[in-house]
LOVEXLO-339631 format. One line per 8 residues: number of its first residue (from 0); their letters; for each residue z, x, y of N, C-alpha, C, CB. Coordinates in steps of 0.001 Angstrom, whole numbers, padded with zeros to 6 digits. Glycine has a CB too. Example, Ala and Ser with C-alpha at 12.3 -4.5 7.8 and 13.67 -1.06 7.14 Angstrom:
0> AS> 007800:013190:-005690:007800:012300:-004500:007800:013200:-003300:009046:011308:-004473; 007080:012850:-002250:007140:013670:-001060:007870:012900:000030:005725:014084:-000598
! end
This chain:
0> MESGSETS> 000211:000750:-001260:-000001:-000540:-000384:000525:000853:001176:001479:-002488:-000955; -001069:001086:002450:-000936:001858:003278:000283:000813:003988:-002344:002328:003993; 000558:001757:005016:001842:001244:005660:001229:000722:007084:003134:002529:005829; 002970:000485:008285:001833:000175:009574:000989:001315:010763:002715:-000773:010571; 001393:002200:010086:001023:003207:010388:000164:004514:010629:001366:003173:010207; -000626:003695:009174:-001757:004828:008271:-002583:002918:008845:-001328:005690:005642; -002518:002558:008509:-002973:000688:008995:-003706:001623:010872:-000526:-001169:009304; -002590:001215:011911:-002815:001508:013097:-003450:002616:013160:-001846:001505:013773
8> SSYDRWAR> -003952:003625:012826:-004594:004750:012722:-005452:005128:012066:-004088:005379:012598; -006358:004175:011695:-007673:003741:010207:-007452:003350:011743:-007811:002721:008176; -007637:002158:012934:-008452:001274:013113:-008046:002216:014035:-008561:-000217:012955; -007226:002749:015055:-007791:003545:015738:-008743:004420:016536:-007619:003639:015540; -008861:004840:015123:-010394:005706:014779:-011453:005609:014873:-010720:005954:013910; -011165:004227:014573:-013272:003375:014720:-013445:001990:016187:-013767:001855:012396; -011810:002537:016788:-012053:001234:018312:-012966:001047:019149:-011228:001287:019393; -013585:002134:019310:-014811:003110:019741:-015920:002056:019491:-015030:004691:018737
16> CYDRFISV> -015745:002132:018105:-017653:001607:017595:-016891:000184:016498:-019060:003525:016082; -016267:-000017:017005:-015608:-001431:016357:-016941:-002464:016769:-013783:-002021:017260; -016772:-002676:018185:-017377:-003144:018545:-019261:-004081:018405:-016938:-002458:019008; -019182:-002830:018382:-021008:-002358:017682:-021430:-002616:016629:-021422:-001001:017462; -020244:-002651:015768:-020413:-003370:013935:-020748:-004818:013970:-018766:-003357:012873; -019100:-005032:014915:-019588:-006363:014526:-019927:-007412:014894:-019157:-006733:014070; -020517:-006544:015801:-021645:-007397:016542:-023358:-008039:015855:-021978:-006343:017762; -022704:-007226:014615:-024260:-007328:013802:-023759:-009216:013041:-024564:-005438:012010
24> FRLREVRR> -022852:-009785:012714:-022595:-010410:012910:-022934:-012038:013398:-022272:-009774:013124; -023187:-011587:014814:-023200:-012565:015971:-021971:-013390:015535:-024677:-013499:016157; -020351:-012710:015986:-019743:-014624:015933:-019244:-015146:017307:-018118:-014927:014787; -020175:-014328:018138:-019976:-016082:019306:-019237:-017084:019477:-020767:-017021:019236; -020993:-017891:018731:-020315:-019231:018412:-018987:-019517:017453:-021344:-019970:017824; -018778:-018010:015999:-017575:-018652:015819:-016513:-019261:016387:-017190:-018179:015438; -016199:-017949:017789:-015076:-017719:018098:-015337:-018733:018743:-014566:-016571:018552; -016531:-019172:019617:-016174:-020288:020822:-015897:-022015:019943:-017906:-020366:022161
32> QTVQICGV> -015919:-021538:018370:-015264:-022888:017758:-013336:-023045:017470:-016106:-022993:016109; -013814:-021309:017533:-012019:-021786:017413:-011204:-022065:017613:-011365:-021640:017302; -011458:-021865:019215:-011064:-022252:020306:-010920:-023534:020167:-011765:-021903:021262; -011905:-024254:020416:-012402:-025477:020302:-011364:-026287:019445:-013804:-025415:019726; -011409:-025723:019050:-010969:-027063:017199:-009409:-026971:017746:-011234:-026051:014610; -008960:-026457:018345:-007271:-026312:017988:-007522:-027241:019810:-006137:-023987:017694; -007983:-027622:020523:-008067:-028026:021621:-006652:-028282:022346:-008872:-029058:021508; -007127:-026422:023167:-006396:-025837:023334:-006744:-026349:025597:-006615:-024231:022305
40> RPGDRVLD> -005672:-025916:025857:-005318:-026771:027169:-004364:-026000:028032:-004615:-028225:026813; -005116:-025915:029595:-004370:-024734:030685:-003888:-025163:030366:-004259:-024278:031995; -002834:-025840:029922:-000828:-024692:031068:000165:-024979:028958:000994:-027015:033860; -001845:-024711:028013:-000824:-024007:026971:-000507:-022217:026751:-001412:-024514:025562; 000994:-022203:026544:000850:-020893:025627:000841:-020403:024187:001609:-020299:025918; -000496:-018780:024292:-001562:-019074:023793:-000726:-017192:022831:-003331:-019419:025056; -001082:-016953:021259:-000850:-016297:021124:-001908:-015890:019803:000327:-016406:021302; -002635:-014739:020348:-003859:-014266:019191:-002734:-012747:018595:-006021:-013635:020251
48> VCTGTGDV> -002593:-012817:017192:-002597:-012065:015660:-003122:-011693:015978:-002789:-012309:014388; -003401:-010017:015471:-004039:-008616:015585:-005427:-009028:015984:-004003:-007653:014149; -005365:-008855:017270:-006045:-009316:018085:-007400:-008740:018711:-005256:-009494:018803; -007144:-007582:017533:-008098:-005968:017767:-008986:-005763:019441:-009706:-005970:016274; -009910:-005743:019355:-010838:-005472:020627:-010447:-006544:021680:-012537:-005599:020262; -009782:-008131:021295:-009266:-008760:022289:-010763:-009618:022735:-008497:-007651:023419; -011457:-009806:021351:-012691:-011474:022018:-012102:-012394:021322:-014745:-011652:021540; -011630:-013058:020601:-010912:-014455:020722:-009794:-014376:021899:-010144:-014877:019212
56> ALEFSRWC> -009269:-013619:022137:-007660:-013475:023277:-008690:-013835:024272:-006512:-011582:023639; -009781:-012924:024728:-010750:-013687:025692:-011479:-014785:026377:-011219:-013504:025572; -012120:-015167:025073:-012806:-016322:024905:-011250:-017993:025504:-013470:-016162:022770; -009898:-017875:024111:-008991:-018158:024790:-008869:-018210:026303:-008312:-017539:024365; -009140:-017359:027691:-008620:-017095:027912:-009790:-017900:029549:-008048:-015862:027217; -010444:-018229:029030:-011550:-019333:029784:-010778:-020834:029863:-013206:-019539:028706; -009718:-020511:029442:-009431:-022001:028425:-007875:-022200:029598:-008972:-021622:025896; -007304:-021548:029602:-006112:-021548:029746:-005519:-019824:029997:-005610:-022357:028495
64> DDVTGIDL> -004380:-019983:031295:-003718:-018717:031888:-002955:-017598:031829:-003323:-018890:032387; -002510:-018231:030063:-000698:-017646:029467:-001220:-017171:028191:000883:-019098:029138; -001850:-016969:027496:-002391:-015917:026636:-001723:-013820:025888:-003653:-015882:027622; -001351:-014606:024928:-000669:-012913:024830:-001185:-011907:023749:001007:-012954:024451; -001908:-011672:023158:-003154:-010942:021578:-002097:-009568:021477:-005656:-010223:022182; -001964:-009619:020248:-000806:-008507:020301:-001726:-007262:018285:001694:-009881:019984; -002004:-006975:018251:-002693:-006089:018214:-001022:-004291:017317:-003564:-006162:020263; -001120:-003438:015606:-000412:-002829:015650:-001448:-000944:016586:000266:-003088:014023
72> SGGMLAVA> -002568:-001556:016215:-003818:-000306:016851:-003990:-000269:018496:-005618:-000750:016224; -003156:000964:019396:-003992:001373:020901:-004981:001678:020520:-003574:002492:021875; -005545:001910:020209:-007074:002539:020342:-007387:001064:020582:-007976:003504:018857; -007162:-000038:019510:-008160:-001137:019527:-007475:-002412:020920:-008218:-001888:017604; -006450:-002311:021172:-005677:-002693:021996:-006199:-002013:023999:-004183:-002124:021191; -006441:-001043:023612:-007107:000030:024515:-008369:-000896:025379:-007830:001467:023413; -009506:-000671:023862:-010578:-001458:024578:-010249:-003162:024789:-011980:-001251:023656; -009829:-003691:024116:-009452:-004460:024786:-009262:-004947:026378:-008816:-004358:024327
80> REKDRQGK> -008151:-004107:026257:-007205:-004183:027997:-008264:-003638:029217:-005487:-002775:028072; -009453:-002849:028619:-011277:-002385:029199:-011802:-003989:029488:-012649:-001385:027524; -012324:-004532:028110:-012744:-005698:028463:-011771:-006902:029664:-012940:-006203:027059; -010755:-006872:029562:-009848:-007482:030366:-010072:-007493:031740:-008727:-006992:030166; -011391:-007610:031724:-011298:-006808:033264:-010554:-007743:034617:-013118:-006442:033804; -010513:-009069:034270:-009877:-009859:035665:-008001:-009548:035257:-010464:-012151:035700; -007876:-008938:034166:-006290:-009017:033338:-005701:-009925:033651:-005256:-007997:033509; -006297:-011305:033073:-005138:-012216:032724:-004605:-012050:031856:-005263:-013302:032599
88> IRFLQMDA> -004386:-011034:030306:-004386:-011941:028435:-003677:-010488:029067:-006020:-012468:026656; -002623:-010208:028470:-001049:-009640:028212:-001249:-009618:027220:000279:-010269:028514; -002147:-008229:026651:-001764:-006987:025627:-000322:-006735:025222:-002184:-005648:026251; 000542:-006428:023750:000896:-005586:023281:001130:-005279:022029:001501:-005468:023743; 001284:-004128:022163:001509:-003314:020752:002696:-003966:020448:001675:-001564:020762; 002416:-004299:018643:003513:-004853:018010:002734:-004838:016411:004037:-006485:018756; 003957:-005388:015696:003963:-005523:014130:003822:-007141:013707:005487:-004856:013486; 003341:-007306:013694:003171:-009143:013679:003091:-009423:012263:001604:-009895:014495
96> TGMDFADD> 003906:-008673:011413:005374:-008784:010480:006694:-009832:010603:006070:-007458:010695; 007430:-009023:011990:008039:-009203:012890:008128:-009011:014549:008612:-008867:012426; 007465:-010095:014651:007335:-010757:016312:009022:-010681:016842:006626:-012847:016324; 008577:-010405:018135:009162:-009672:019364:009589:-010682:020237:008166:-008717:020117; 009541:-012535:019293:009613:-013585:020352:010797:-014797:019967:008031:-014274:020487; 010751:-015004:020305:012053:-016023:019864:010558:-017607:019463:013771:-016434:021920; 011475:-018300:018558:011533:-019311:017232:010259:-020543:018735:014093:-020154:016459; 008874:-021234:018404:008017:-021929:019161:008530:-021419:020814:008147:-023651:018746
104> AFDVSSVS> 007977:-020441:020868:007405:-019696:021715:006548:-020187:022121:007123:-018719:021439; 005411:-019839:021234:003754:-020972:021992:003717:-021852:021204:001922:-020363:022023; 002474:-022297:022072:002206:-023544:021617:001009:-023719:020588:001999:-024315:022758; -000039:-022393:020781:-001539:-022603:020229:-001107:-020814:019918:-003239:-023278:021594; -001102:-020085:018437:-001399:-019391:017813:-003114:-018860:016678:-000375:-019711:017470; -003706:-017776:016813:-004308:-017520:016175:-004440:-015832:015542:-005110:-018114:016729; -005175:-016846:014789:-005345:-015061:013160:-007071:-014985:012729:-004133:-015684:010679; -007114:-013776:013224:-009061:-014165:012631:-009448:-011966:011951:-010871:-014937:015243
112> FALHDMPP> -010041:-012960:010990:-010984:-011953:009617:-009672:-010623:010388:-013746:-011474:009921; -008012:-011650:009656:-007042:-010073:009889:-006669:-010685:007953:-004995:-009991:011758; -006799:-011283:008139:-005441:-011902:007172:-006080:-010665:005266:-005709:-014790:006906; -007699:-010668:005208:-007578:-010200:004581:-007560:-008949:003710:-007740:-010665:004612; -007542:-008298:005630:-007400:-006206:005341:-005538:-006412:004724:-007540:-004644:007796; -005377:-007680:004323:-003054:-007464:004349:-003242:-006827:002855:-001435:-009707:004286; -002091:-006237:002450:-001786:-006231:000771:-000789:-008273:001304:-000156:-004055:-000103; -000966:-008419:-000145:-000196:-010185:-000394:000647:-010653:000254:000520:-010523:-001543
120> DVREQVLR> 001834:-009095:000752:002890:-009847:000390:002978:-009637:002853:004477:-008853:-001315; 002228:-008503:003000:002325:-008933:003994:001719:-009624:004984:002556:-008398:004214; 000724:-010586:004093:-000459:-011455:005029:001249:-012766:004996:-002788:-012148:003810; 001126:-012835:003289:002379:-013894:004256:003347:-013593:005415:003452:-014357:003362; 003935:-012604:004882:005026:-012699:006358:004150:-013163:007349:005775:-011119:007005; 002838:-012631:007852:002600:-013053:009468:002329:-014853:009412:000903:-012058:010233; 001384:-014731:008428:001469:-016336:008278:003288:-016701:008357:000639:-016887:006465; 004227:-016397:007869:005484:-017112:008005:006096:-016542:009322:006461:-016911:006697
128> EMARVTRG> 005255:-015707:010109:006303:-015508:011568:005079:-016509:012457:006606:-013269:012386; 004091:-016297:012112:003062:-017409:013498:003799:-018395:013775:001464:-018268:013066; 004181:-019243:011948:004883:-020139:011815:005918:-020599:012840:005293:-019900:010833; 007237:-019380:012976:008062:-019961:013026:007894:-019680:014369:009085:-019793:012250; 007104:-018981:015332:006840:-019039:016692:005995:-019558:017778:006774:-018288:016827; 005791:-020491:016886:004364:-021697:017565:004782:-023019:017021:002421:-021381:016852; 004960:-024172:018199:005356:-025202:018057:004551:-026192:017811:005950:-025375:018821; 002992:-025985:017710:002441:-027102:018440:001321:-026252:016808:002032:-027197:020739
136> RVVVTEYH> -000081:-025730:017278:-001147:-025755:016561:-001994:-023742:015857:-002145:-026774:017796; -001355:-023582:014863:-001843:-022283:014121:-003297:-022799:013523:-000658:-021726:012776; -004237:-021889:014242:-005490:-021420:013274:-005920:-020017:013137:-006724:-022057:013704; -006593:-020447:011502:-007396:-019172:011168:-008823:-019029:010724:-006779:-018596:010225; -009421:-018251:011047:-010334:-018168:010827:-010579:-017404:010463:-010801:-018372:011292; -010833:-017344:008418:-011362:-016495:007257:-012572:-016616:006680:-010639:-016588:006273; -012911:-015567:006381:-013430:-015683:005344:-013900:-017322:004101:-012567:-014771:004964; -014900:-017205:004461:-014774:-018712:002651:-015578:-018667:001520:-015308:-020523:002938
144> PPANRVLR> -015346:-017849:000470:-016109:-018047:-000867:-016667:-019195:-000953:-015356:-017934:-002026; -017756:-019046:-001593:-018863:-020405:-002576:-017463:-020786:-003701:-020922:-019444:-003880; -018014:-022224:-003930:-017155:-022754:-004870:-017820:-022086:-006680:-017233:-024685:-004554; -018621:-022115:-006570:-019534:-021645:-007674:-018387:-019647:-007651:-021965:-021733:-006937; -018187:-020098:-008869:-018381:-018910:-009989:-019611:-017728:-009385:-019018:-019745:-011670; -020827:-017835:-009784:-021351:-016874:-010163:-021401:-016513:-007769:-023041:-017266:-011590; -022202:-017657:-007281:-021897:-017569:-005931:-021653:-016309:-005188:-020903:-018262:-005776; -020041:-016373:-006131:-018656:-016628:-005971:-018745:-014688:-005754:-017608:-017639:-007550
152> TLYIAAAS> -019264:-014703:-007317:-019388:-012844:-007214:-019704:-012316:-006708:-019804:-012091:-007734; -021145:-012907:-006105:-022086:-012244:-005412:-021670:-011928:-003737:-023365:-013124:-005591; -020949:-013143:-003588:-020073:-012816:-002166:-019181:-011794:-002115:-019221:-013895:-001738; -018918:-011873:-003464:-017690:-010751:-002704:-017310:-010009:-003723:-016204:-011411:-002003; -018850:-009486:-003464:-019564:-007621:-004363:-020231:-007519:-003143:-020989:-007473:-006215; -020323:-008220:-001510:-021595:-007244:-001091:-020232:-007438:000230:-023853:-007897:-000937; -019325:-008571:000183:-018234:-007665:001015:-017953:-007636:000842:-017662:-007412:001711; -017255:-006389:-000100:-016471:-005620:-000461:-017371:-004255:000123:-016088:-005843:-002008
160> LYESPYFP> -018106:-003845:000403:-018962:-002812:000316:-018661:-002481:001328:-020236:-002894:000065; -017535:-003452:002501:-017891:-002448:004077:-016092:-003223:004079:-019779:-003112:005863; -015563:-004305:003523:-014106:-004579:003408:-013122:-003390:002909:-013970:-005736:002446; -011907:-003654:003260:-010906:-003113:002618:-010520:-003679:001742:-010059:-002865:003179; -009370:-002495:000623:-009853:-003094:-000881:-008966:-004404:-001748:-009760:-001705:-001946; -008363:-004750:-000506:-007255:-006081:000012:-008266:-007512:-000492:-006902:-006083:002287; -009330:-007430:-000462:-010591:-007861:000159:-010832:-009237:-001236:-012026:-006248:000315; -011219:-008177:-001874:-011331:-009502:-003825:-009553:-010011:-004136:-012019:-007938:-006172
168> EFARSDFE> -009352:-009951:-003737:-007694:-010621:-004175:-007601:-011881:-003165:-006086:-009320:-003788; -007844:-011763:-001957:-007778:-012440:-001179:-009352:-013721:-001596:-007635:-011434:000157; -010406:-013031:-001705:-011505:-014188:-001789:-011088:-014904:-003133:-013225:-013576:-001849; -010236:-014257:-004095:-009855:-015054:-005427:-008942:-016400:-005354:-009053:-014054:-006348; -008268:-015912:-004497:-006249:-016518:-003934:-006708:-017715:-003060:-004939:-015037:-002517; -006138:-018615:-003779:-005620:-019992:-003370:-005274:-020335:-001749:-004293:-020182:-004188; -006344:-020303:-001291:-005365:-019821:000866:-005336:-021695:001030:-007226:-018477:003079; -005431:-022729:000474:-004440:-023531:001130:-003077:-023551:000639:-004852:-024781:001141
176> ALLARCGL> -003012:-023096:-001059:-001678:-022785:-001369:-001169:-021382:-000231:-001655:-022390:-003159; -001819:-020763:-000092:-000990:-019486:000432:-000379:-020039:001938:-002139:-017921:000638; -001270:-020997:003008:-000880:-021435:004290:000544:-022923:003756:-002678:-022065:005282; 000670:-023518:002501:001262:-024320:002551:003168:-023213:002032:000358:-025609:001586; 002824:-022070:001541:003856:-021518:000988:004244:-021137:002371:003666:-020454:-000178; 004036:-020755:003377:004098:-019984:004610:004995:-021222:006135:002072:-019469:004934; 004946:-022075:005296:005053:-023339:006244:004176:-023824:007617:006331:-023224:006717; 002961:-023966:006593:001699:-024355:007578:001119:-025316:006564:000515:-022977:008110
184> EIVEQRRV> 000984:-026237:007242:-000170:-028407:006958:-000705:-027615:007335:-000191:-030410:007801; -002361:-028116:006559:-003570:-028372:007279:-004038:-029589:008283:-004366:-028369:006357; -004471:-029480:008858:-004645:-030910:010059:-006528:-030945:009866:-003912:-030365:012410; -007535:-029925:009743:-008199:-029784:009395:-009212:-028684:009075:-008225:-030380:009712; -010683:-028474:008523:-011298:-027060:008051:-012798:-027408:008445:-011066:-026624:006209; -013234:-025857:009777:-015058:-026787:008997:-015273:-025278:008457:-016956:-027654:010566; -016380:-025760:007893:-016919:-024554:007079:-018466:-024572:008799:-017589:-025134:004594; -018203:-022794:008938:-019528:-022343:009946:-019909:-020989:009738:-019225:-022435:011576
192> HAGLLRIC> -021102:-020560:009949:-021725:-020093:009453:-022378:-019849:009083:-021695:-020015:009282; -023633:-021337:008486:-024273:-020871:007174:-023043:-021047:006141:-024885:-019185:007255; -021159:-021882:005822:-020551:-022346:005291:-019833:-020298:004271:-021503:-023856:004621; -020506:-019703:005161:-019999:-018504:004408:-018538:-018186:005595:-021469:-017003:004266; -018296:-018908:006044:-016446:-018845:006682:-015552:-020033:007171:-016339:-017973:008091; -015078:-019653:007686:-014010:-021034:007562:-013548:-021242:009284:-012251:-020599:006318; -013060:-021685:009670:-011922:-022090:010683:-011150:-023081:010509:-012319:-022355:011827; -009851:-022755:009631:-008765:-023994:009383:-007968:-024119:011307:-007172:-023299:007704
200> LASPFRP> -007163:-025426:011070:-006371:-025568:012289:-004963:-026322:011054:-007319:-026810:013881; -003242:-025712:011449:-003187:-026048:010913:-002203:-026291:011761:-003448:-025773:009966; -000285:-027131:011168:000524:-027250:011692:001822:-026616:011113:000435:-028329:011915; 002346:-026380:012149:003719:-025733:011420:004675:-027010:011053:004662:-024561:012587; 005464:-026313:010144:006649:-027288:009274:007974:-026477:009053:006068:-027762:007585; 009238:-026696:008954:010138:-026636:008534:010312:-026760:007154:010634:-027217:009112; 009890:-025524:005803:010720:-026046:004302:011548:-026603:004872:011405:-025043:003157
! end
């Protein structure tokens, strides 16, 4: 298992080229729908977890004025701050498994394309923390493997060429059961990007 410092260092090394790599996947519309599905309002407090270079946080900042983005990687956050030319977003270096926020501190929290990069126990702790600090809506944007066994195998093989070693386990796991274990009840799901990705809106509950 990678430690937090090892994970941070790996992202620091390629922070400056990350946006060029991710642009190949043309995710602008996915980011827009991530914000749209949670019905964010101008007065909402929003938390973007594992914000990376800040694209989802920046999309949220178009709709409300109180947006916080957290990430382990200082390199990624440096790029995010450069992109936030108006200085609207509070970017903090923080471990998402132990957030320094009070219970129910945010109206909306989001995490995009990060859970599949985590070991299972870390993934669950991050989601539990999101459920703890959010009083309204949690939105998760992630891969959506096909239900068909053959197509799923091909999907996992293709994505594994560039994804982390934790991706195959994530892709085969029960996503709905994962959220339920972490105190999140699914409200709505959308399949996007030709059905290859999912945007899931959930509501925290206290088991």
